[in-house]
C-alpha positions in Angstrom: 93.0 95.2 94.7 94.3 95.6 98.2 97.0 94.5 100.6 95.8 91.5 102.7 98.9 91.0 104.8 101.3 93.7 106.0 104.7 92.9 107.7 106.6 95.4 109.8 110.3 95.0 110.8 110.7 95.7 114.6 113.9 96.7 116.2 115.0 98.4 119.4 115.4 101.9 117.9 113.4 104.9 119.1 111.4 105.0 115.9 110.1 101.4 116.1 106.9 102.2 117.9 106.0 105.0 115.5 106.6 102.6 112.6 104.4 99.9 114.2 101.6 102.4 114.8 101.8 103.5 111.2 101.7 99.8 110.1 98.7 99.2 112.4 96.7 102.1 110.9 97.5 100.8 107.4 96.3 97.4 108.4 93.0 98.9 109.6 92.7 100.9 106.3 93.2 97.8 104.1 91.5 95.4 106.5 94.7 93.4 106.5 96.5 91.3 109.1 99.7 92.7 110.6 102.8 90.6 111.2 105.6 91.8 113.4 109.1 90.4 112.7 112.3 90.6 114.6 115.6 88.7 114.7 119.0 89.0 116.2 122.1 86.8 115.8 124.0 86.2 119.1 127.6 87.4 118.9 129.1 84.1 120.0 132.5 85.3 118.9 132.6 87.4 122.0 132.4 84.4 124.2 135.3 82.1 125.2 135.6 78.9 123.2 137.0 75.6 124.1 136.8 73.7 127.5 137.3 76.8 129.6 135.7 77.1 133.0 133.3 79.9 132.0 132.6 79.1 128.3 129.3 77.3 128.7 128.0 80.1 131.0 129.2 82.8 128.6 127.5 81.1 125.6 124.2 80.8 127.6 124.5 84.4 128.7 125.0 85.7 125.2 122.0 83.8 124.0 119.8 85.0 126.9 120.8 88.6 126.1 119.5 88.2 122.6 116.3 86.5 123.7 115.7 89.4 126.1 116.1 91.8 123.2 113.5 89.8 121.2 111.2 89.9 124.3 111.5 93.7 124.4 110.8 94.0 120.7 107.7 91.7 121.1 106.4 93.9 123.9 106.9 97.0 121.9 105.0 95.4 119.0 102.1 94.4 121.3 101.9 97.8 122.8 102.2 99.9 119.6 99.9 97.6 117.6 97.1 98.6 120.0 95.6 95.3 120.8 94.3 94.6 117.2 92.9 91.1 116.7 94.6 90.2 113.4 98.2 90.4 114.5 101.0 87.9 114.5 104.5 87.9 115.9 107.5 86.1 114.4 111.0 86.1 115.9 114.1 84.0 116.0 117.8 83.9 116.6 119.0 84.8 113.2 120.4 87.6 111.0 117.7 90.2 110.8 117.6 90.6 107.0 117.9 86.8 106.4 114.9 86.2 108.7 112.8 89.0 107.3 113.5 87.7 103.7 112.2 84.3 104.6 109.1 85.7 106.4 108.3 88.1 103.6 106.6 85.4 101.5 103.7 85.9 103.9 103.3 89.6 103.1 102.0 91.9 100.3 104.0 94.8 101.7 106.9 95.0 104.1 107.4 98.1 106.2 110.9 99.0 107.4 112.6 101.9 109.1 115.1 104.2 107.4 117.9 103.0 109.6 119.1 106.4 110.9 117.7 106.4 114.4 120.9 105.2 116.0 120.0 101.6 116.9 121.6 98.8 114.9 120.1 96.0 117.2 117.6 93.9 115.2 117.5 96.6 112.5 117.4 96.0 108.7 119.1 98.2 106.2 116.3 99.5 103.9 118.4 99.3 100.8 119.2 95.7 101.5 115.5 95.0 102.1 114.5 96.5 98.7 117.1 94.4 96.9 116.5 91.2 98.7 112.9 90.7 99.7 111.1 90.5 96.3 108.1 92.4 97.8 107.4 96.1 97.8 109.0 97.8 100.7 107.6 100.8 102.5 110.5 102.8 104.0 109.3 105.0 106.9 111.4 108.0 108.2 112.0 108.1 112.0 109.6 110.9 112.8 106.6 109.6 110.8 103.9 107.6 112.6 100.9 107.9 110.3 100.3 107.6 106.5 97.1 108.9 105.0 98.4 108.5 101.4 95.5 110.6 100.1 98.0 112.5 98.0 100.6 110.3 96.3 103.6 111.2 94.1 105.0 108.7 91.6 108.6 109.1 90.5 108.5 108.0 86.9 111.1 106.8 84.5 110.4 104.2 81.9 112.3 101.4 83.6 111.5 97.9 84.8 111.8 99.0 88.4 109.4 102.0 88.0 106.9 99.8 86.2 106.9 97.3 89.1 106.7 100.1 91.7 103.5 101.5 90.1 101.9 98.1 90.0 102.9 97.3 93.6 101.5 100.7 94.7 98.1 100.3 93.1 96.3 99.6 96.4 97.5 103.0 97.6 96.9 104.7 94.3 93.4 103.5 94.0 92.5 105.0 97.4 94.3 108.3 96.8 92.4 111.5 96.0 95.4 113.0 94.2 98.1 111.2 92.2 100.9 113.1 90.4 103.4 111.3 88.1 106.7 113.2 88.4 109.3 113.2 85.7 112.6 115.1 86.1 114.3 116.8 83.1 118.0 115.9 83.6 119.0 117.6 80.4 117.4 115.4 77.8 113.8 116.4 78.4 111.2 115.0 80.7 110.1 111.4 80.3 107.0 110.4 78.4 104.2 109.6 80.8 101.3 108.8 78.4 101.4 105.1 78.8 101.7 105.1 82.6 98.9 107.7 82.9 96.8 105.5 80.6 97.6 102.4 82.6 96.5 104.1 85.8 93.3 105.4 84.2 92.5 101.8 83.2 92.7 101.0 86.9 90.4 103.9 87.8 93.2 106.0 89.1 93.1 109.7 88.0 96.7 110.8 87.7 98.3 114.1 86.5 101.7 114.3 84.8 104.0 116.8 86.4 107.3 117.5 84.6 110.0 119.0 86.8 113.2 120.7 85.8 116.1 119.9 88.1 117.7 123.4 87.7 121.1 122.1 88.8 119.8 120.1 91.7 120.0 116.3 91.9 117.1 114.2 90.6 116.3 113.1 94.1 116.2 116.7 95.3 113.9 117.7 92.4 111.6 114.7 93.2 111.4 115.6 96.9 110.7 119.3 96.1 107.9 118.3 93.8 106.5 115.9 96.3 106.4 118.7 98.9 104.8 121.1 96.4 102.0 118.7 95.9 101.6 118.0 99.6 102.1 114.2 99.1 102.9 112.1 102.1 103.9 109.0 100.0 106.4 108.8 97.2 106.4 105.7 94.9 109.7 104.9 93.1 111.5 102.1 91.4 114.8 101.3 93.2 118.3 100.8 92.0 117.7 101.1 88.3 121.5 101.6 87.8 122.5 98.9 90.2 123.2 99.3 93.9 127.0 99.1 93.7 127.1 102.0 91.2 124.8 104.1 93.4 126.9 103.4 96.5 130.0 104.4 94.7 128.8 107.4 92.7 125.5 108.4 94.3 122.1 107.9 92.9 118.4 108.6 93.2 117.5 105.6 95.4 120.4 106.2 97.8 119.5 109.9 98.2 115.7 109.2 98.7 116.5 106.6 101.4 118.8 109.0 103.1 116.8 112.2 102.9 113.2 111.7 102.1 110.9 113.3 104.8 108.0 111.2 103.6 107.5 107.5 103.4 108.7 105.9 100.2 107.2 102.8 98.6 110.0 101.2 96.6 110.3 98.1 94.4 113.2 96.6 92.6 
C-alpha cells in the first residue's frame, strides 16, 4: 500500500518552495509522481466595462498579470522540485480551490500550505481543501520543508472521520518506526483504542495507545503536547467531526490544529 501520485498546491507565498521540496522528498520516498497545481482568477471587476476607450486594454492587462503569476508559480515548482523526472504541472485561469478540486482526482494525497504566510495569491484555505477535495490532505506549516514521518501520532476518536484518516494514512503508518494512538480524556474518560490498534496490527503496523488528560487545556493543545512528547513529526486526524460551521463559530479541534500545529497534519473528512 502506497501513494502513487502526490499533488502539491503552489502559490506565491514564501513557504511555497519549502512545501514543494517536502512534496518532492515524499514523492521520492513513495516512488510517486509529483503534480504541481496553481490557479488564479483574474479580477475583471477592477477593469472598466462597456465600450470605453481603454476597456479592452485593461481586460488584457488583468489577464496578463494573472498569467505572469502562474508563470512565476511554475518556475518556483520547477526549481523546488529539483529536476525530478516524474513531475507534471497543471495551471489555469480559475478559482484556486475549484481548480484544485477538479485536479485532485489524479492524486492519492494532496499537499497544501497552512495559509498563514501572508500571501493570498493562488493560495487554498486548508480547511476548505479538507472539506471539498475528497482525498486526504497533508497540511504543512510554513517553516517545514521535510517530513520523515518515522514517528507518527494518530489523534483517535471513534468517528467516521477518524476511521477514514487512519485508512488514508496507512502508507505513512506502515513505514513508521513508531506509531502512537492518542486519546484525550475530556472528562468522560479516554476513548477505547482496542479496535483501531487491532486494525493497525492487521496491517503490520505496531501501534501503542497513549491516553492523555487535558488538565484544563483544549483537546487540540493536549494532542499537540502529546505529539511533541513522542517526537512525532506527523499528526493524523479526522477533520470537522462536529461540522465546520460549528467549529468556526465555537472553536474546535480541527480549527485549532490547522491554526497552531507546528508539525504537518494529515487530515481526512
